C-alpha positions in Angstrom: -91.2 -54.4 -48.9 -90.6 -50.5 -50.1 -88.7 -48.6 -47.2 -90.4 -45.6 -45.6 -88.2 -42.2 -44.8 -87.6 -41.4 -41.0 -87.7 -37.8 -40.6 -85.4 -35.7 -39.0 -86.1 -34.2 -35.6 -85.8 -30.7 -35.0 -83.1 -31.7 -32.5 -81.0 -32.8 -35.3 -81.6 -30.0 -37.6 -80.1 -27.6 -34.9 -77.2 -29.8 -34.5 -76.4 -29.2 -37.9 -76.3 -25.1 -37.5 -72.9 -24.2 -38.2 -73.3 -20.5 -36.3 -74.1 -22.6 -33.1 -72.7 -26.0 -33.8 -69.2 -25.5 -35.9 -67.9 -29.4 -35.4 -70.2 -30.6 -38.6 -68.9 -27.2 -40.6 -65.9 -27.2 -43.6 -62.8 -25.1 -42.1 -63.6 -22.5 -44.3 -67.0 -22.0 -42.6 -65.4 -22.3 -39.3 -62.6 -19.4 -40.3 -65.7 -17.2 -41.9 -67.9 -17.8 -38.5 -65.1 -17.1 -36.3 -64.5 -13.6 -37.9 -68.7 -13.2 -38.1 -69.1 -13.3 -34.3 -66.1 -11.2 -33.3 -67.2 -8.4 -35.6 -71.4 -9.0 -34.0 -69.9 -8.3 -30.7 -67.7 -5.2 -32.3 -71.0 -3.9 -33.7 -73.3 -5.1 -31.3 -72.6 -6.1 -28.2 -74.5 -9.3 -27.2 -75.6 -10.6 -30.8 -72.8 -13.2 -30.9 -74.0 -14.6 -27.6 -77.6 -14.3 -29.1 -76.9 -16.4 -32.1 -74.2 -18.9 -30.9 -74.0 -18.9 -27.2 -75.7 -18.3 -23.8 -78.7 -16.4 -25.0 -79.7 -15.2 -21.3 -76.4 -13.6 -21.2 -77.4 -12.5 -24.8 -80.3 -10.7 -24.5 -79.0 -9.1 -20.8 -75.8 -7.9 -23.1 -77.7 -6.7 -26.0 -80.6 -4.7 -23.8 -77.6 -2.6 -22.0 -76.6 -1.8 -25.5 -79.3 -0.7 -27.0 -79.6 1.4 -23.4 -76.1 2.7 -24.2 -76.8 4.0 -27.9 -80.3 5.8 -26.4 -78.1 7.5 -24.1 -75.4 8.3 -27.1 -78.1 9.6 -29.0 -79.5 11.5 -26.3 -76.2 13.1 -26.4 -75.7 13.9 -29.8 -79.3 15.6 -29.6 -77.7 17.3 -26.7 -74.6 18.3 -28.7 -76.9 19.7 -31.6 -79.2 21.8 -29.6 -78.3 22.2 -26.2 -74.5 22.1 -26.0 -73.9 24.1 -22.8 -76.0 21.4 -21.1 -74.2 18.3 -22.4 -70.8 20.6 -21.4 -72.3 21.2 -17.8 -73.0 17.2 -17.2 -69.7 16.0 -18.3 -67.8 18.9 -16.2 -70.1 18.6 -13.1 -67.9 17.0 -10.2 -70.5 14.3 -9.7 -72.2 13.5 -13.0 -68.6 13.0 -13.9 -67.8 10.8 -11.7 -71.2 8.8 -12.5 -69.8 8.8 -15.8 -67.1 7.2 -15.2 -67.7 4.7 -13.4 -70.4 3.8 -16.0 -68.0 3.8 -18.4 -65.7 1.3 -16.6 -68.4 -1.2 -16.2 -69.1 -0.7 -19.7 -65.8 -1.2 -21.1 -64.9 -4.4 -18.3 -69.0 -6.2 -19.8 -67.6 -5.8 -23.0 -64.5 -7.3 -22.6 -65.7 -9.9 -20.7 -68.1 -10.1 -24.2 -65.0 -10.5 -26.1 -63.4 -13.4 -24.1 -66.5 -15.4 -24.5 -66.8 -14.9 -28.1 -63.0 -16.2 -28.0 -64.9 -19.2 -26.1 -67.9 -19.5 -28.7 -65.1 -19.4 -31.7 -63.7 -22.6 -30.0 -59.7 -21.6 -31.9 -59.0 -25.7 -31.9 -61.5 -26.0 -34.2 -59.8 -23.4 -37.0 -56.7 -24.9 -39.1 -53.2 -23.6 -37.2 -52.7 -20.9 -39.7 -56.5 -19.4 -39.2 -55.6 -19.2 -35.4 -53.1 -16.1 -35.1 -55.4 -14.4 -37.2 -58.5 -14.5 -35.8 -56.8 -14.5 -32.1 -55.7 -11.2 -33.1 -58.2 -9.9 -35.1 -60.3 -9.9 -31.6 -57.6 -8.7 -29.7 -57.5 -5.6 -32.0 -61.5 -5.6 -31.8 -61.6 -5.6 -28.1 -58.9 -2.9 -28.0 -60.7 -0.7 -30.0 -64.2 -1.1 -28.5 -63.6 -2.3 -24.5 -60.5 -0.3 -24.9 -61.7 2.9 -26.5 -64.3 3.1 -23.2 -61.6 2.2 -20.6 -59.4 5.1 -22.1 -62.6 7.6 -21.9 -62.9 6.9 -18.4 -59.5 7.5 -17.6 -59.5 11.1 -19.8 -62.8 12.1 -17.8 -61.5 11.2 -14.7 -57.9 13.0 -15.3 -60.2 15.7 -16.0 -62.3 15.3 -13.1 -59.4 15.5 -11.1 -57.8 18.6 -12.6 -61.4 20.5 -12.6 -61.6 20.3 -8.7 -57.9 21.3 -8.2 -58.1 24.1 -10.7 -61.7 25.7 -10.0 -63.5 26.5 -7.0 -66.6 25.1 -5.5 -68.2 28.5 -5.0 -71.7 29.3 -6.6 -72.4 30.0 -9.7 -72.0 34.0 -11.3 -74.5 35.9 -13.3 -73.6 37.8 -16.6 -73.4 41.7 -16.0 -74.8 43.6 -18.9 -74.6 40.8 -20.9 -71.1 39.9 -20.5 -68.9 37.3 -18.2 -66.0 39.8 -17.4 -62.7 37.3 -16.0 -59.3 38.9 -14.6 -56.5 36.9 -16.0 -53.3 37.2 -13.8 -49.9 36.1 -14.3 -47.4 36.0 -11.8 -44.8 34.5 -10.0 -45.2 32.5 -6.2 -41.2 32.7 -5.6 -39.9 31.0 -2.2 -38.8 34.1 -0.6 -42.7 35.7 -1.6 -46.1 35.6 0.0 -48.4 35.1 -2.7 -48.2 35.6 -5.8 -47.2 39.6 -7.8 -49.2 39.9 -10.8 -46.8 40.9 -13.5 -50.1 40.6 -15.8 -53.2 42.1 -15.7 -55.5 41.6 -18.3 -59.3 41.3 -18.1 -61.0 39.1 -20.8 -64.9 40.3 -20.9 -67.0 37.7 -23.1 -70.5 38.6 -24.7 -73.0 35.7 -22.8 -74.5 34.7 -26.0 -72.2 35.5 -29.0 -68.7 34.6 -27.4 -67.5 37.8 -28.7 -64.6 38.2 -26.7 -62.6 42.0 -25.9 -58.8 41.5 -23.8 -58.3 45.0 -21.6 -54.6 45.3 -20.7 -53.8 47.3 -17.3 -50.2 47.7 -16.9 -48.2 46.6 -13.7 -47.3 49.7 -12.6 -51.0 51.9 -12.8 -50.6 54.1 -9.7 -53.7 55.4 -7.7 -55.8 52.0 -8.4 -59.1 52.5 -7.2 -61.0 49.8 -5.4 -64.7 48.8 -6.4 -67.5 50.4 -4.0 -67.9 46.9 -2.4 -64.0 45.8 -1.8 -63.4 45.8 2.2 -59.7 47.4 0.9 -62.1 50.7 0.2 -62.2 51.3 4.0 -58.5 51.3 4.1 -57.8 53.3 0.6 -60.8 55.3 0.1 -59.3 57.7 -2.4 -57.6 54.6 -4.0 -54.4 52.8 -3.6 -52.1 55.9 -3.6 -48.9 55.9 -1.7 -46.7 57.3 -4.5 -44.1 55.0 -6.3 -44.5 51.9 -4.2 -47.9 51.7 -4.5 -48.7 50.3 -7.9 -51.2 47.9 -9.0 -49.3 44.9 -9.1 -48.2 45.3 -5.2 -51.8 45.1 -3.7 -51.9 41.0 -4.0 -48.8 41.1 -1.7 -49.8 43.6 0.4 -53.2 42.1 1.4 -52.0 38.5 1.8 -49.5 40.4 4.1 -51.4 42.5 6.2 -55.0 42.6 5.3 -56.2 39.1 4.5 -58.2 39.6 7.4 -60.8 41.4 6.0 -61.2 38.7 3.7 -63.1 36.0 6.0 -63.2 32.9 4.6 -61.9 33.6 1.0 -59.5 31.1 -0.1 -57.2 33.8 -1.8 -57.5 37.5 -0.4 -54.6 39.3 -2.3 -56.0 37.9 -5.7 -59.5 39.0 -4.5 -58.5 42.6 -3.2 -56.2 42.5 -7.0 -59.9 41.7 -8.8 -61.7 44.4 -6.4 -58.6 46.9 -7.8 -59.2 46.3 -11.2 -62.9 46.3 -11.3 -63.0 49.9 -9.8 -60.3 51.1 -11.8 -62.2 50.1 -15.3 -65.1 51.1 -14.0 -66.6 47.1 -14.6 -67.8 44.7 -12.6 -65.3 41.8 -12.9 -67.1 38.4 -11.7 -64.1 36.3 -11.3 -60.4 35.2 -11.7 -58.0 33.0 -13.3 -54.1 33.1 -11.8 -51.8 31.7 -14.0 -48.5 31.1 -12.1 -45.5 32.0 -14.7 -43.1 29.6 -13.1 -45.6 26.8 -14.9 -46.6 28.7 -17.8 -43.6 27.3 -19.8 -45.2 23.4 -19.3 -48.7 23.8 -20.3 -47.6 25.6 -23.7 -45.1 22.5 -23.3 -47.8 20.1 -23.3 -49.4 22.0 -26.1 -47.2 21.4 -28.3 -46.0 24.9 -28.6 -47.6 28.4 -30.2 -47.6 29.6 -33.0 -46.5 33.5 -33.9 -46.0 35.8 -36.4 -43.3 38.2 -34.1 -42.9 42.1 -35.7 -39.3 42.0 -34.0 -36.6 40.5 -32.3 -37.3 39.8 -28.9 -34.3 39.3 -26.0 -34.2 36.5 -23.5 -32.7 38.9 -21.0 -29.5 37.8 -18.9 -29.1 38.7 -15.4 -30.0 42.1 -14.8 -27.1 44.6 -12.8 -28.5 46.5 -10.3 -25.5 48.6 -10.0 -25.4 49.6 -13.9 -29.6 48.9 -14.0 -28.6 47.3 -17.6 -28.7 43.4 -18.6 -26.3 41.1 -18.9 -25.7 39.4 -22.4 -29.1 37.9 -23.3 -29.0 34.0 -23.3 -30.9 33.9 -26.2 -33.3 35.9 -29.1 -36.3 35.0 -30.5 -36.5 36.3 -34.1 -39.0 38.2 -36.2 -41.7 36.8 -38.6 -43.6 33.2 -37.8 -42.0 31.3 -35.1 -43.4 27.9 -33.3 -42.2 28.8 -29.8 -41.8 26.0 -27.2 -42.9 26.5 -23.2 -39.3 28.3 -22.7 -39.4 30.8 -25.3 -43.3 31.7 -24.9 -42.4 32.5 -21.3 -39.9 34.8 -22.4 -41.2 35.9 -25.3 -44.8 37.4 -22.9 -42.1 38.7 -20.2 -39.3 40.3 -22.1 -39.2 44.0 -21.6 -35.5 44.9 -22.4 -35.2 47.6 -25.1 -38.5 48.4 -25.0 -41.2 49.4 -22.7 -43.8 47.4 -20.6 -47.0 47.9 -23.3 -45.0 46.4 -25.8 -44.7 43.2 -23.4 -48.4 43.6 -22.9 -48.9 43.4 -26.5 -46.9 39.9 -27.0 -49.0 39.3 -23.9 -52.2 39.3 -25.6 -50.6 37.8 -28.4 -49.6 34.7 -26.6 -53.3 34.3 -24.9 -54.4 34.7 -28.4 -52.4 31.9 -30.1 -53.2 29.8 -27.1 -56.6 29.9 -27.8 -56.6 29.5 -31.1 -54.6 26.3 -31.1 -56.3 24.7 -29.0 -58.0 22.6 -31.0 -60.1 19.7 -30.3 -57.6 17.5 -32.2 -54.7 19.5 -29.9 -56.7 18.6 -27.0 -57.0 15.5 -27.7 -54.2 13.9 -28.3 -52.2 15.9 -25.4 -55.2 15.6 -22.7 -53.5 14.2 -19.9 -50.1 16.8 -20.5 -52.5 19.8 -20.3 -54.6 18.8 -17.4 -51.9 17.5 -15.2 -50.1 21.0 -16.3 -53.0 22.9 -15.5 -53.4 21.6 -12.0 -49.7 23.1 -11.6 -50.1 26.7 -13.3 -53.8 27.6 -13.1 -55.6 29.1 -9.7 -59.1 30.4 -9.9 -62.3 31.0 -8.3 -64.5 30.1 -10.7 -67.2 27.8 -10.0 -66.3 24.8 -11.3 -70.6 23.9 -11.8 -70.6 26.6 -14.8 -67.5 25.3 -16.1 -69.9 23.7 -19.0 -71.4 26.9 -19.8 -67.7 28.6 -20.2 -66.5 26.0 -22.3 -69.2 26.1 -24.7 -68.6 30.4 -24.9 -64.7 29.6 -25.4 -66.0 27.4 -28.3 -68.1 30.3 -29.7 -65.4 32.7 -29.5 -63.1 30.4 -31.9 -62.6 32.7 -34.7 -64.2 35.7 -34.0 -62.1 39.0 -34.1 -60.7 39.9 -30.6 -60.9 43.4 -29.4 -58.7 45.0 -27.7 -57.3 48.2 -24.9 -54.4 48.9 -23.2 -54.7 51.6 -20.4 -51.4 52.6 -22.0 -49.7 53.0 -24.9 -50.7 53.2 -27.9 -53.8 53.7 -26.5 -53.2 56.2 -23.9 -49.8 58.1 -23.0 -46.9 56.6 -21.8 -47.3 59.1 -18.5 -51.0 57.6 -18.2 -50.2 55.0 -15.8 -48.8 57.3 -12.8 -51.6 59.4 -13.3 -54.2 57.9 -14.7 -57.7 59.7 -15.6 -60.4 57.0 -14.6 -63.5 59.2 -16.6 -61.5 58.5 -19.8 -60.8 55.1 -18.9 -64.3 54.3 -18.2 -65.6 55.9 -21.6 -62.9 54.0 -23.2 -64.0 50.5 -21.7 -67.6 51.4 -22.4 -67.0 52.1 -26.1 -65.0 48.9 -26.2 -67.5 46.5 -25.2 -70.3 48.5 -26.3 -68.8 47.1 -29.6 -67.4 44.0 -28.6 -71.5 43.3 -27.9 -72.1 44.9 -31.3 -74.0 47.7 -30.1 -71.3 50.2 -31.6 -73.3 52.3 -33.1 -76.4 52.3 -31.3 -74.1 52.6 -27.8 -71.9 55.2 -29.4 -70.9 57.7 -26.9 -71.3 61.6 -27.9 -68.0 64.0 -28.5 -69.4 66.2 -26.1 -69.5 63.1 -23.3 -66.0 62.0 -24.4 -64.8 66.0 -24.4 -66.4 65.9 -21.0 -64.2 63.0 -20.3 -60.8 64.5 -21.3 -61.4 67.8 -19.7 -62.6 65.7 -15.8 -60.3 65.6 -13.0 -58.1 68.6 -14.1 -54.8 67.7 -12.3 -54.7 64.8 -14.5 -54.7 66.7 -17.9 -51.3 65.6 -19.0 -52.5 62.1 -19.4 -54.3 63.0 -22.3 -54.8 60.3 -25.2 -52.1 59.6 -27.3 -53.0 61.4 -30.8 -52.6 58.5 -32.8 -55.6 56.8 -31.2 -58.0 60.2 -31.1 -61.6 59.4 -32.1 -62.7 59.5 -35.6 -66.0 59.9 -35.3 -67.4 58.6 -32.6 -65.0 55.7 -32.3 -62.3 55.5 -30.3 -62.0 51.3 -30.3 -58.7 50.3 -31.2 -59.0 46.6 -32.9 -56.3 43.5 -32.9 -53.0 44.5 -34.4 -53.4 43.8 -38.2 -52.1 40.5 -39.1 -50.4 41.6 -42.2 -47.5 43.4 -40.9 -44.2 43.2 -41.9 -41.6 41.6 -39.4 -38.4 44.0 -39.2 -35.7 41.6 -41.0 -33.2 43.7 -41.8 -31.5 47.0 -40.7 -32.2 50.3 -42.4 -29.0 49.1 -44.5 -30.7 46.1 -45.7 -28.6 43.8 -44.0 -30.1 40.7 -42.4 -30.9 41.3 -38.1 -29.3 38.3 -36.8 -28.6 36.9 -33.4 -24.6 37.0 -34.1 -25.1 40.5 -35.1 -27.7 41.8 -32.2 -24.9 39.6 -29.7 -21.6 41.9 -31.5 -23.3 45.5 -31.1 -24.1 43.9 -27.2 -20.4 43.2 -26.8 -19.8 47.0 -28.1 -21.9 48.7 -25.9 -24.4 49.9 -28.5 -27.5 49.6 -26.5 -29.4 52.2 -28.8 -28.9 50.3 -32.0 -30.1 47.4 -30.6 -33.2 49.7 -29.1 -34.1 50.7 -32.8 -33.5 47.1 -34.4 -36.2 45.4 -31.8 -38.3 48.6 -31.3 -41.3 47.0 -33.3 -41.5 43.7 -31.3 -44.7 44.8 -30.0 -46.3 43.5 -33.0 -47.6 40.2 -32.7 -50.4 37.7 -34.3 -51.2 34.7 -33.1 -51.4 32.0 -36.6 
């Protein structure tokens, strides 16, 4: 009798599938299968379950994966065609909270899939030498995939908290004449003070389309500051903040905080608001928002960035105690050398504040340089690597009335501004005479500010002011004739806009006799009481360039 063949059932064939049923597979196949399932879970979460485990779980996970890919694709498209909208979504407090929750859920779900994949691998079926390699690979894949999502959620939550601590919940602001104007104030808030006394006042004017930036520095000792027309303080000082040497512009913050806070009902910081209105009226421009930096905490922000890189034109003293009787400083506690330097937080703080042996205007130039160095060096790599430290430092250093809902558009502008030349104007030397801050000519200030902004908006030729307008401005307010423009910056043709300090200047590192300038030399001159020699050697320390 001939025997007939019995056909194999489909269920028997399925049992021989090495991916779903590894028991019948050889050890090399089991090892390859294990690494394949890990790779599938890492690249296409849910696919490992679909081919080797619970198909219902796999299909559900795969749907979530496809949805996540679709959202990521939309985000990439927004980054290309509408970066402002994407940044606004990420920085919005409610949208960012929703994103944090989704990221945490995805991270948790992905971790569950990796654990389920380990069950599907069945390590007991692997040879003893293969088990540690497979388990280690799965752990690394879990950290790379699920861990990255979890860390992204953590960083986004840190940024949410920082944004909520620093920025306000007020309404968004609109550009004025195509520009956003921000007042940057740097000051101290000591225990013996009510409010901050800003020792640094700078206006950052940013073109709303291109990000082209102009910086206008206002000396802290400017007198007779004019309040803007809509300022409540105009009813108190209709002719300007003018009461002699005590009425300096940096005293307005404390003055209003202590005596006129009732004029600003519902305003979080009346002193800062009044200072912003005074700078706005003085410069003849609308300033929409302010950022106030506590200089005592400033060094922590620089340290969080890993320091800043500059080229210093001259040596800067880290001044010692000040003797009120002799009106001189004691021995400096250190020196910041001329040349290319990387400054830590403490050094950067001194670099921006020291004015010993030079005037306030050299210090203003250095402050502008520090600001530019921070903007230039806060690149995506630095921000990602040190994000938590920078965010935490920022909450202790910065206070602003900028609306958090508009932060995304301003971050986009900051990204556009990187690499563009910053145009600068100082209401004092080298752009004005040294006595200008005592008896300022506001017509001259307004003309110079208008020309600067026209240049920064790319409208210098079409909006250049005629010579007769400049002459009229110079002749206005006859009792202020002493406050004429410095000859070094008198108009050439139609332009009176000063560019940034050329980066090709040569730092002064040697005495006129060719001897190297060192900390020991400067200290010896100080011990000898030769202040004038030190003054001459450090005279160029206002020159600075961000690297």
